[in-house]
C-alpha positions in Angstrom: -9.1 5.1 17.9 -9.0 1.7 16.2 -7.7 -1.4 18.0 -4.3 -2.6 16.7 -5.7 -5.6 14.9 -8.3 -3.5 13.1 -5.7 -0.9 12.4 -3.4 -3.4 10.9 -6.2 -4.8 8.7 -7.0 -1.3 7.3 -3.2 -0.7 6.8 -2.8 -4.0 4.9 -5.7 -3.1 2.7 -4.0 0.2 2.0 -0.7 -1.5 1.3 -2.5 -3.9 -1.2 -4.2 -0.9 -2.8 -0.9 1.0 -3.1 0.9 -2.1 -4.5 -1.7 -2.3 -7.2 -1.4 1.4 -8.1 1.3 1.6 -10.7 1.3 5.4 -10.6 1.5 5.9 -6.9 3.6 2.9 -5.8 6.9 4.3 -7.2 6.1 7.6 -5.4 5.8 5.7 -2.1 8.9 3.6 -2.7 10.9 6.7 -3.5 9.5 8.6 -0.5 10.0 5.7 2.0 13.3 4.3 0.6 11.6 0.8 0.5 12.0 -1.6 -2.3 9.3 -3.8 -3.8 10.8 -6.7 -1.9 10.6 -4.7 1.4 6.8 -4.6 1.0 6.3 -8.2 1.9 8.5 -8.0 5.0 7.0 -4.6 6.0 3.5 -6.0 5.9 4.4 -8.0 9.0 5.6 -4.9 10.9 3.1 -2.5 12.5 5.6 0.4 12.2 5.9 -0.1 8.4 2.1 -0.3 8.1 2.0 3.0 10.0 4.3 4.5 7.4 1.9 3.3 4.6 -0.9 5.1 6.3 1.2 8.2 6.9 1.9 8.3 3.2 -1.7 7.8 2.2 -2.8 10.5 4.6 -0.7 13.1 2.8 -3.3 13.5 0.0 -7.1 13.7 0.3 -7.5 12.3 -3.3 -5.5 9.2 -2.3 -7.7 8.7 0.8 -10.8 9.1 -1.2 -9.6 6.7 -3.9 -8.5 4.0 -1.4 -11.6 4.2 0.8 -14.0 4.2 -2.2 -12.4 1.1 -3.6 -12.1 -0.6 -0.2 -15.7 0.3 0.8 -14.4 2.1 3.9 -15.4 5.4 5.5 -13.0 8.3 4.7 -11.9 8.6 8.3 -10.8 4.9 8.5 -7.2 5.5 7.5 -6.8 8.2 10.2 -8.4 6.1 12.8 -6.2 3.1 11.8 -3.1 5.3 12.0 -4.0 6.2 15.6 -4.1 2.5 16.4 -0.6 1.7 15.2 2.8 2.5 16.8 3.7 6.2 16.4 0.1 7.2 15.7 -0.6 8.4 19.2 -1.7 12.0 19.6 1.2 14.2 20.7 0.5 16.4 23.8 3.1 19.1 24.1 2.0 20.2 27.6 
Protein backbone atom coordinates (compact mmCIF):
# COMPACT_ATOMS: atom_id res chain seq x y z
CA UNK A 1 0.00 0.00 0.00
CA UNK A 2 1.32 3.41 -0.95
CA UNK A 3 1.52 6.28 1.53
CA UNK A 4 -1.09 8.98 0.94
CA UNK A 5 1.43 11.51 -0.39
CA UNK A 6 2.84 9.01 -2.89
CA UNK A 7 -0.67 7.89 -3.78
CA UNK A 8 -1.73 11.47 -4.42
CA UNK A 9 1.31 12.05 -6.63
CA UNK A 10 0.46 9.02 -8.80
CA UNK A 11 -3.20 10.09 -8.92
CA UNK A 12 -2.22 13.62 -9.96
CA UNK A 13 -0.08 12.15 -12.73
CA UNK A 14 -3.07 10.07 -13.80
CA UNK A 15 -5.31 13.14 -13.77
CA UNK A 16 -2.83 15.09 -15.90
CA UNK A 17 -2.58 12.15 -18.33
CA UNK A 18 -6.35 11.89 -18.48
CA UNK A 19 -6.78 15.65 -19.01
CA UNK A 20 -4.40 15.44 -21.96
CA UNK A 21 -6.24 12.50 -23.53
CA UNK A 22 -8.88 14.02 -25.79
CA UNK A 23 -10.55 10.66 -26.42
CA UNK A 24 -10.74 9.46 -22.83
CA UNK A 25 -11.35 12.73 -20.95
CA UNK A 26 -14.97 13.07 -22.16
CA UNK A 27 -15.62 9.47 -21.10
CA UNK A 28 -14.34 10.25 -17.60
CA UNK A 29 -16.32 13.49 -17.39
CA UNK A 30 -19.52 11.74 -18.46
CA UNK A 31 -18.96 8.81 -16.11
CA UNK A 32 -18.09 10.99 -13.11
CA UNK A 33 -20.46 13.89 -13.72
CA UNK A 34 -17.51 16.26 -13.31
CA UNK A 35 -16.88 19.25 -15.54
CA UNK A 36 -13.54 20.42 -16.87
CA UNK A 37 -13.63 23.17 -14.22
CA UNK A 38 -14.14 20.53 -11.51
CA UNK A 39 -10.79 18.95 -12.40
CA UNK A 40 -8.75 21.77 -10.85
CA UNK A 41 -10.70 21.71 -7.60
CA UNK A 42 -10.79 17.91 -7.57
CA UNK A 43 -7.03 17.75 -7.85
CA UNK A 44 -6.91 19.09 -4.29
CA UNK A 45 -9.24 16.41 -2.88
CA UNK A 46 -7.95 12.89 -2.19
CA UNK A 47 -11.46 11.47 -2.67
CA UNK A 48 -11.64 12.88 -6.20
CA UNK A 49 -8.16 11.61 -6.98
CA UNK A 50 -9.35 8.18 -5.87
CA UNK A 51 -12.18 8.41 -8.39
CA UNK A 52 -9.65 9.18 -11.13
CA UNK A 53 -7.77 6.01 -10.25
CA UNK A 54 -11.00 4.02 -9.99
CA UNK A 55 -11.81 5.10 -13.54
CA UNK A 56 -8.33 4.32 -14.83
CA UNK A 57 -8.40 0.88 -13.21
CA UNK A 58 -11.48 -0.09 -15.22
CA UNK A 59 -9.42 -0.91 -18.32
CA UNK A 60 -6.05 -2.61 -18.60
CA UNK A 61 -5.28 -0.72 -21.81
CA UNK A 62 -5.69 2.60 -19.99
CA UNK A 63 -3.41 1.44 -17.17
CA UNK A 64 -0.76 0.29 -19.62
CA UNK A 65 -0.92 3.52 -21.62
CA UNK A 66 -0.73 5.72 -18.52
CA UNK A 67 2.03 3.76 -16.80
CA UNK A 68 4.10 3.49 -19.97
CA UNK A 69 3.91 7.24 -20.57
CA UNK A 70 4.55 8.07 -16.89
CA UNK A 71 7.38 5.53 -16.52
CA UNK A 72 5.58 3.75 -13.68
CA UNK A 73 5.18 0.03 -12.99
CA UNK A 74 1.77 -1.29 -14.02
CA UNK A 75 0.75 -1.95 -10.42
CA UNK A 76 1.36 1.69 -9.38
CA UNK A 77 -2.25 2.87 -9.93
CA UNK A 78 -3.68 0.01 -7.85
CA UNK A 79 -1.19 0.59 -5.05
CA UNK A 80 -1.92 4.32 -5.16
CA UNK A 81 -5.66 3.66 -5.03
CA UNK A 82 -5.17 1.64 -1.85
CA UNK A 83 -3.46 4.67 -0.28
CA UNK A 84 -6.35 7.06 -0.85
CA UNK A 85 -9.70 7.35 0.98
CA UNK A 86 -12.07 4.58 -0.05
CA UNK A 87 -9.30 2.38 -1.37
CA UNK A 88 -9.01 0.17 1.69
CA UNK A 89 -9.54 -3.55 1.25
CA UNK A 90 -13.04 -4.58 2.25
CA UNK A 91 -13.30 -7.46 4.69
CA UNK A 92 -16.78 -8.94 4.81
CA UNK A 93 -16.16 -11.14 7.83
